[in-house]
PyMOL Python script that loads the backbone (N, CA, C, O; Angstrom):
from pymol import cmd

cmd.read_pdbstr("""\
ATOM      1  N   MET A   1       1.031  -1.112  -0.116  1.00  0.00           N
ATOM      2  CA  MET A   1      -0.058  -0.052  -0.044  1.00  0.00           C
ATOM      3  C   MET A   1       0.816   1.524   0.121  1.00  0.00           C
ATOM      4  O   MET A   1       0.308   2.614  -0.141  1.00  0.00           O
ATOM      5  N   GLU A   2       1.990   1.342   0.531  1.00  0.00           N
ATOM      6  CA  GLU A   2       2.602   2.348   0.837  1.00  0.00           C
ATOM      7  C   GLU A   2       3.577   3.200  -0.603  1.00  0.00           C
ATOM      8  O   GLU A   2       3.877   4.360  -0.887  1.00  0.00           O
ATOM      9  N   VAL A   3       3.853   1.487  -1.356  1.00  0.00           N
ATOM     10  CA  VAL A   3       4.498   2.092  -2.989  1.00  0.00           C
ATOM     11  C   VAL A   3       3.123   2.727  -3.609  1.00  0.00           C
ATOM     12  O   VAL A   3       3.298   3.802  -4.183  1.00  0.00           O
ATOM     13  N   MET A   4       1.623   2.171  -3.581  1.00  0.00           N
ATOM     14  CA  MET A   4       1.121   3.009  -4.387  1.00  0.00           C
ATOM     15  C   MET A   4       0.650   4.192  -3.988  1.00  0.00           C
ATOM     16  O   MET A   4       0.012   4.910  -4.758  1.00  0.00           O
ATOM     17  N   TRP A   5       0.992   4.629  -2.353  1.00  0.00           N
ATOM     18  CA  TRP A   5       0.622   5.955  -1.907  1.00  0.00           C
ATOM     19  C   TRP A   5       1.364   6.839  -2.495  1.00  0.00           C
ATOM     20  O   TRP A   5       0.951   7.920  -2.914  1.00  0.00           O
ATOM     21  N   LYS A   6       2.952   6.271  -2.588  1.00  0.00           N
ATOM     22  CA  LYS A   6       4.017   6.951  -3.263  1.00  0.00           C
ATOM     23  C   LYS A   6       4.047   7.517  -4.855  1.00  0.00           C
ATOM     24  O   LYS A   6       4.276   8.551  -5.482  1.00  0.00           O
ATOM     25  N   ILE A   7       3.622   5.995  -5.083  1.00  0.00           N
ATOM     26  CA  ILE A   7       3.159   6.533  -6.942  1.00  0.00           C
ATOM     27  C   ILE A   7       2.117   7.556  -7.050  1.00  0.00           C
ATOM     28  O   ILE A   7       2.201   8.418  -7.926  1.00  0.00           O
ATOM     29  N   GLU A   8       0.992   7.519  -6.097  1.00  0.00           N
ATOM     30  CA  GLU A   8       0.016   8.580  -6.473  1.00  0.00           C
ATOM     31  C   GLU A   8       0.623   9.982  -6.361  1.00  0.00           C
ATOM     32  O   GLU A   8       0.486  10.968  -7.084  1.00  0.00           O
ATOM     33  N   GLN A   9       1.196   9.821  -5.459  1.00  0.00           N
ATOM     34  CA  GLN A   9       1.975  11.165  -4.601  1.00  0.00           C
ATOM     35  C   GLN A   9       2.706  12.159  -5.809  1.00  0.00           C
ATOM     36  O   GLN A   9       2.443  13.339  -6.042  1.00  0.00           O
ATOM     37  N   ILE A  10       3.807  11.193  -6.557  1.00  0.00           N
ATOM     38  CA  ILE A  10       4.641  11.391  -7.793  1.00  0.00           C
ATOM     39  C   ILE A  10       4.124  11.738  -8.378  1.00  0.00           C
ATOM     40  O   ILE A  10       4.513  12.829  -8.797  1.00  0.00           O
ATOM     41  N   VAL A  11       2.780  11.188  -8.977  1.00  0.00           N
ATOM     42  CA  VAL A  11       1.811  11.424 -10.194  1.00  0.00           C
ATOM     43  C   VAL A  11       0.957  12.583 -10.166  1.00  0.00           C
ATOM     44  O   VAL A  11       0.657  13.202 -11.187  1.00  0.00           O
ATOM     45  N   PHE A  12       0.560  12.886  -9.005  1.00  0.00           N
ATOM     46  CA  PHE A  12       0.045  13.914  -8.470  1.00  0.00           C
ATOM     47  C   PHE A  12       0.979  15.574  -8.927  1.00  0.00           C
ATOM     48  O   PHE A  12       0.581  16.555  -9.556  1.00  0.00           O
ATOM     49  N   VAL A  13       2.371  15.260  -8.248  1.00  0.00           N
ATOM     50  CA  VAL A  13       2.542  16.236  -8.466  1.00  0.00           C
ATOM     51  C   VAL A  13       3.687  16.352  -9.946  1.00  0.00           C
ATOM     52  O   VAL A  13       4.279  17.382 -10.267  1.00  0.00           O
ATOM     53  N   VAL A  14       3.758  15.263 -10.540  1.00  0.00           N
ATOM     54  CA  VAL A  14       4.067  15.444 -12.281  1.00  0.00           C
ATOM     55  C   VAL A  14       2.844  16.376 -13.006  1.00  0.00           C
ATOM     56  O   VAL A  14       2.986  17.398 -13.678  1.00  0.00           O
ATOM     57  N   GLN A  15       1.726  15.741 -12.673  1.00  0.00           N
ATOM     58  CA  GLN A  15       0.747  16.201 -13.189  1.00  0.00           C
ATOM     59  C   GLN A  15       0.362  18.171 -12.656  1.00  0.00           C
ATOM     60  O   GLN A  15      -0.325  18.876 -13.394  1.00  0.00           O
ATOM     61  N   ARG A  16       0.829  18.594 -11.611  1.00  0.00           N
ATOM     62  CA  ARG A  16       0.614  19.692 -11.393  1.00  0.00           C
ATOM     63  C   ARG A  16       1.679  20.402 -11.651  1.00  0.00           C
ATOM     64  O   ARG A  16       1.735  21.627 -11.538  1.00  0.00           O
ATOM     65  N   ASN A  17       2.588  19.669 -12.013  1.00  0.00           N
ATOM     66  CA  ASN A  17       4.210  20.464 -12.753  1.00  0.00           C
ATOM     67  C   ASN A  17       3.695  20.870 -14.334  1.00  0.00           C
ATOM     68  O   ASN A  17       4.069  21.750 -15.109  1.00  0.00           O
ATOM     69  N   VAL A  18       2.851  20.004 -14.416  1.00  0.00           N
ATOM     70  CA  VAL A  18       2.968  19.978 -16.287  1.00  0.00           C
ATOM     71  C   VAL A  18       1.598  20.962 -16.080  1.00  0.00           C
ATOM     72  O   VAL A  18       1.157  21.319 -17.173  1.00  0.00           O
ATOM     73  N   PHE A  19       1.061  21.322 -15.274  1.00  0.00           N
ATOM     74  CA  PHE A  19      -0.344  21.963 -15.358  1.00  0.00           C
ATOM     75  C   PHE A  19       0.410  23.569 -15.217  1.00  0.00           C
ATOM     76  O   PHE A  19      -0.134  24.542 -15.739  1.00  0.00           O
ATOM     77  N   VAL A  20       1.197  23.643 -14.755  1.00  0.00           N
ATOM     78  CA  VAL A  20       2.052  25.030 -13.981  1.00  0.00           C
ATOM     79  C   VAL A  20       3.045  25.268 -15.733  1.00  0.00           C
ATOM     80  O   VAL A  20       3.106  26.286 -16.422  1.00  0.00           O
ATOM     81  N   MET A  21       3.486  24.325 -15.901  1.00  0.00           N
ATOM     82  CA  MET A  21       4.231  24.517 -17.165  1.00  0.00           C
ATOM     83  C   MET A  21       3.231  25.325 -18.376  1.00  0.00           C
ATOM     84  O   MET A  21       3.503  26.420 -18.869  1.00  0.00           O
ATOM     85  N   GLU A  22       2.027  24.486 -18.702  1.00  0.00           N
ATOM     86  CA  GLU A  22       1.121  25.097 -19.708  1.00  0.00           C
ATOM     87  C   GLU A  22       0.847  26.302 -19.200  1.00  0.00           C
ATOM     88  O   GLU A  22       0.998  27.110 -20.117  1.00  0.00           O
ATOM     89  N   MET A  23       0.521  26.849 -18.213  1.00  0.00           N
ATOM     90  CA  MET A  23       0.107  27.970 -17.949  1.00  0.00           C
ATOM     91  C   MET A  23       1.047  29.001 -17.805  1.00  0.00           C
ATOM     92  O   MET A  23       0.671  30.172 -17.867  1.00  0.00           O
ATOM     93  N   ASN A  24       2.350  28.678 -17.601  1.00  0.00           N
ATOM     94  CA  ASN A  24       3.475  29.703 -18.026  1.00  0.00           C
ATOM     95  C   ASN A  24       3.681  29.841 -19.657  1.00  0.00           C
ATOM     96  O   ASN A  24       3.837  30.917 -20.234  1.00  0.00           O
ATOM     97  N   VAL A  25       3.652  28.530 -20.295  1.00  0.00           N
ATOM     98  CA  VAL A  25       3.533  28.933 -21.681  1.00  0.00           C
ATOM     99  C   VAL A  25       2.223  29.877 -22.191  1.00  0.00           C
ATOM    100  O   VAL A  25       2.325  30.833 -22.959  1.00  0.00           O
ATOM    101  N   PHE A  26       1.221  29.484 -21.705  1.00  0.00           N
ATOM    102  CA  PHE A  26      -0.117  30.243 -21.795  1.00  0.00           C
ATOM    103  C   PHE A  26       0.375  31.838 -21.655  1.00  0.00           C
ATOM    104  O   PHE A  26       0.251  32.580 -22.629  1.00  0.00           O
ATOM    105  N   LEU A  27       0.764  32.178 -20.787  1.00  0.00           N
ATOM    106  CA  LEU A  27       1.240  33.299 -20.319  1.00  0.00           C
ATOM    107  C   LEU A  27       2.054  34.273 -21.187  1.00  0.00           C
ATOM    108  O   LEU A  27       1.778  35.427 -21.516  1.00  0.00           O
ATOM    109  N   VAL A  28       3.332  33.372 -21.527  1.00  0.00           N
ATOM    110  CA  VAL A  28       4.174  33.784 -22.140  1.00  0.00           C
ATOM    111  C   VAL A  28       3.606  34.101 -23.660  1.00  0.00           C
ATOM    112  O   VAL A  28       4.119  35.052 -24.250  1.00  0.00           O
ATOM    113  N   ILE A  29       2.590  33.358 -24.300  1.00  0.00           N
ATOM    114  CA  ILE A  29       1.929  33.589 -25.518  1.00  0.00           C
ATOM    115  C   ILE A  29       1.079  35.102 -25.685  1.00  0.00           C
ATOM    116  O   ILE A  29       1.096  35.924 -26.602  1.00  0.00           O
ATOM    117  N   VAL A  30       0.398  35.077 -24.485  1.00  0.00           N
ATOM    118  CA  VAL A  30      -0.172  36.166 -24.236  1.00  0.00           C
ATOM    119  C   VAL A  30       0.313  37.384 -24.052  1.00  0.00           C
ATOM    120  O   VAL A  30      -0.253  38.388 -24.483  1.00  0.00           O
ATOM    121  N   VAL A  31       1.315  37.395 -23.450  1.00  0.00           N
ATOM    122  CA  VAL A  31       2.352  38.497 -23.316  1.00  0.00           C
ATOM    123  C   VAL A  31       3.202  38.796 -24.364  1.00  0.00           C
ATOM    124  O   VAL A  31       3.712  39.915 -24.300  1.00  0.00           O
ATOM    125  N   GLU A  32       3.578  37.918 -25.569  1.00  0.00           N
ATOM    126  CA  GLU A  32       4.178  38.074 -26.382  1.00  0.00           C
ATOM    127  C   GLU A  32       3.222  38.587 -27.866  1.00  0.00           C
ATOM    128  O   GLU A  32       3.732  39.078 -28.873  1.00  0.00           O
ATOM    129  N   ARG A  33       1.587  38.289 -27.637  1.00  0.00           N
ATOM    130  CA  ARG A  33       0.914  38.802 -28.473  1.00  0.00           C
ATOM    131  C   ARG A  33       0.826  40.480 -28.015  1.00  0.00           C
ATOM    132  O   ARG A  33       1.046  41.398 -28.806  1.00  0.00           O
ATOM    133  N   LEU A  34       0.504  40.638 -26.754  1.00  0.00           N
ATOM    134  CA  LEU A  34       0.453  41.849 -26.355  1.00  0.00           C
ATOM    135  C   LEU A  34       1.271  42.936 -26.840  1.00  0.00           C
ATOM    136  O   LEU A  34       0.882  44.032 -27.242  1.00  0.00           O
ATOM    137  N   VAL A  35       2.804  42.370 -26.727  1.00  0.00           N
ATOM    138  CA  VAL A  35       3.968  43.134 -27.001  1.00  0.00           C
ATOM    139  C   VAL A  35       3.824  43.457 -28.692  1.00  0.00           C
ATOM    140  O   VAL A  35       3.882  44.607 -29.130  1.00  0.00           O
ATOM    141  N   VAL A  36       3.622  42.206 -29.590  1.00  0.00           N
ATOM    142  CA  VAL A  36       2.769  42.403 -30.649  1.00  0.00           C
ATOM    143  C   VAL A  36       2.302  43.545 -30.815  1.00  0.00           C
ATOM    144  O   VAL A  36       2.820  44.634 -31.061  1.00  0.00           O
ATOM    145  N   MET A  37       1.283  43.206 -30.662  1.00  0.00           N
ATOM    146  CA  MET A  37       0.028  44.684 -30.678  1.00  0.00           C
ATOM    147  C   MET A  37       0.488  45.705 -30.211  1.00  0.00           C
ATOM    148  O   MET A  37      -0.138  46.560 -30.837  1.00  0.00           O
ATOM    149  N   GLU A  38       1.426  46.441 -29.265  1.00  0.00           N
ATOM    150  CA  GLU A  38       1.925  47.566 -28.800  1.00  0.00           C
ATOM    151  C   GLU A  38       2.690  47.845 -29.938  1.00  0.00           C
ATOM    152  O   GLU A  38       2.508  48.900 -30.545  1.00  0.00           O
ATOM    153  N   VAL A  39       3.684  46.869 -30.370  1.00  0.00           N
ATOM    154  CA  VAL A  39       4.791  47.432 -31.263  1.00  0.00           C
ATOM    155  C   VAL A  39       4.034  47.587 -32.586  1.00  0.00           C
ATOM    156  O   VAL A  39       4.531  48.455 -33.303  1.00  0.00           O
ATOM    157  N   VAL A  40       2.875  46.920 -33.135  1.00  0.00           N
ATOM    158  CA  VAL A  40       2.317  47.276 -34.122  1.00  0.00           C
ATOM    159  C   VAL A  40       1.442  48.802 -34.232  1.00  0.00           C
ATOM    160  O   VAL A  40       1.148  49.351 -35.294  1.00  0.00           O
ATOM    161  N   VAL A  41       1.141  49.279 -32.941  1.00  0.00           N
ATOM    162  CA  VAL A  41       0.394  50.427 -32.570  1.00  0.00           C
ATOM    163  C   VAL A  41       1.454  51.310 -32.778  1.00  0.00           C
ATOM    164  O   VAL A  41       1.245  52.198 -33.604  1.00  0.00           O
ATOM    165  N   VAL A  42       2.756  51.272 -32.118  1.00  0.00           N
ATOM    166  CA  VAL A  42       3.157  52.174 -32.049  1.00  0.00           C
ATOM    167  C   VAL A  42       4.076  52.636 -33.330  1.00  0.00           C
ATOM    168  O   VAL A  42       4.434  53.797 -33.529  1.00  0.00           O
ATOM    169  N   VAL A  43       4.399  51.484 -34.179  1.00  0.00           N
ATOM    170  CA  VAL A  43       4.519  51.952 -35.919  1.00  0.00           C
ATOM    171  C   VAL A  43       3.663  52.654 -36.552  1.00  0.00           C
ATOM    172  O   VAL A  43       4.052  53.623 -37.204  1.00  0.00           O
ATOM    173  N   GLU A  44       2.237  52.293 -36.489  1.00  0.00           N
ATOM    174  CA  GLU A  44       1.282  53.125 -37.055  1.00  0.00           C
ATOM    175  C   GLU A  44       0.939  54.434 -36.441  1.00  0.00           C
ATOM    176  O   GLU A  44       0.181  55.198 -37.038  1.00  0.00           O
ATOM    177  N   GLU A  45       1.556  54.803 -35.046  1.00  0.00           N
ATOM    178  CA  GLU A  45       1.103  56.231 -34.615  1.00  0.00           C
ATOM    179  C   GLU A  45       2.556  56.660 -34.900  1.00  0.00           C
ATOM    180  O   GLU A  45       2.861  57.567 -34.126  1.00  0.00           O
ATOM    181  N   GLY A  46       3.502  56.351 -35.685  1.00  0.00           N
ATOM    182  CA  GLY A  46       4.876  57.214 -36.042  1.00  0.00           C
ATOM    183  C   GLY A  46       4.271  57.949 -37.477  1.00  0.00           C
ATOM    184  O   GLY A  46       3.226  57.817 -38.114  1.00  0.00           O
ATOM    185  N   ASP A  47       5.368  58.703 -37.615  1.00  0.00           N
ATOM    186  CA  ASP A  47       5.117  59.140 -38.225  1.00  0.00           C
ATOM    187  C   ASP A  47       5.262  59.215 -39.756  1.00  0.00           C
ATOM    188  O   ASP A  47       5.138  60.177 -40.513  1.00  0.00           O
ATOM    189  N   GLY A  48       5.554  57.950 -39.989  1.00  0.00           N
ATOM    190  CA  GLY A  48       5.753  57.389 -41.497  1.00  0.00           C
ATOM    191  C   GLY A  48       6.744  57.302 -42.151  1.00  0.00           C
ATOM    192  O   GLY A  48       6.961  56.426 -42.988  1.00  0.00           O
ATOM    193  N   ASP A  49       7.829  58.652 -41.700  1.00  0.00           N
ATOM    194  CA  ASP A  49       8.945  58.836 -42.406  1.00  0.00           C
ATOM    195  C   ASP A  49       9.651  57.338 -43.222  1.00  0.00           C
ATOM    196  O   ASP A  49       9.826  57.181 -44.430  1.00  0.00           O
ATOM    197  N   GLU A  50       9.955  56.379 -42.106  1.00  0.00           N
ATOM    198  CA  GLU A  50      10.461  55.185 -42.430  1.00  0.00           C
ATOM    199  C   GLU A  50      10.224  54.549 -43.650  1.00  0.00           C
ATOM    200  O   GLU A  50      11.181  54.207 -44.344  1.00  0.00           O
ATOM    201  N   GLY A  51       8.797  54.298 -44.087  1.00  0.00           N
ATOM    202  CA  GLY A  51       8.741  53.480 -44.735  1.00  0.00           C
ATOM    203  C   GLY A  51       6.950  53.716 -45.267  1.00  0.00           C
ATOM    204  O   GLY A  51       6.437  52.936 -46.069  1.00  0.00           O
TER     205      GLY A  51
END
""", "prot")
cmd.dss("prot")
cmd.show_as("cartoon", "prot")
cmd.util.cbc("prot")
cmd.orient("prot")
């Protein structure tokens, strides 16, 4: 029984770590999109001499 309990604990920790990693990836994607949108807005607000 002790072994099963340890296995369940390990599985729980692994699942939690995977969830945290997925959330981190999601946040990175969201931040990158926001940064890209800000850059696009700044470029569109520029005086347009560059191009």
